[in-house]
N, C-alpha and C positions, 0 to 999 in steps of 0.2 A: 720162415718169413717173420722179420720184425715188424711190429706195428706200434708206432709211438702214438700214445694218447696224452695230450697236454691240455692246458686250460683252453687254448684255441679250438682243439678239435672236439672237446667235451663241452663246448659253449652251450648248445642246445641240441635238440633231437635232429633237426633238418641239417645242421653243419656235421653232427657226428654221422648220420646215415650216409651223407654224400661223401664224406671222407672214407667211410667204409666201402661203399659202391666202387669208388677208384682204386682202392687197395687190393681188393680181390676180383679177379677176373669174372665176367659173367654173373655178377651179383647185383640184384636191384631190390634193395630193402625200403619198406615203407613204414616200418615200425620197429621198436625194440624186441617185440616178440618175434618179428621175422629175423632179426639179428641172432637171437637165441636160437631159433630153430636152424638157422644156417650153420652156427657153430656146432650144434649137436649132430648134424649130418655130414659136414665136411669132413674129408680125410687130410686135407692140407694141413701141415704143421705150421703153427703160429704162435709166437710169443707177443702178447700185449704188455708194452711197457707204459706204465702210468706215471707221469711226472707232473709236477707243479699242481698237485692236487689241492693244496692249501690256497691256491689263487683261483681256482674255479668259480665263477659267479653263482652259477646254479647248482648248489651243493645236492639238491634233492634229485635232479637228473643225474648228476655224476654218481650218486650212491646206486640208482638203479643200473647204470652201466657196470659199475664194480660187482654188484650182486650177481649180474649175469655172467659177469667173467670168472667170478670167483666159482659159481655153481657148475658151469660148464668146465672149468679146468679141474675141478675135482671129479667129474664124470668121464671127460675124455682125455686121454694121454697126449694127444696131438695139439691140445690148446693149453698154453702156459700164461701165467699172469705174474708179473713182476712190478713192484712199486719203487720208485726212486724218490 
């Protein structure tokens, strides 16, 4: 599964979590920690593609999302991270 993360989807935590909830079946996330835990336990293959990073308004939030994705992609072979 390809998951595109751009400046619109990483606008803020609410927008991001709502997007992830609609992307993965039977997922209801309430925080970034829930997102991290979900990625650590899922066996579903997913590649997160981050684009338009330079235009993301809240760089602090985006950095948290990227840190989670980098950490999990290092630990789990089924989770990949690419940046455009």
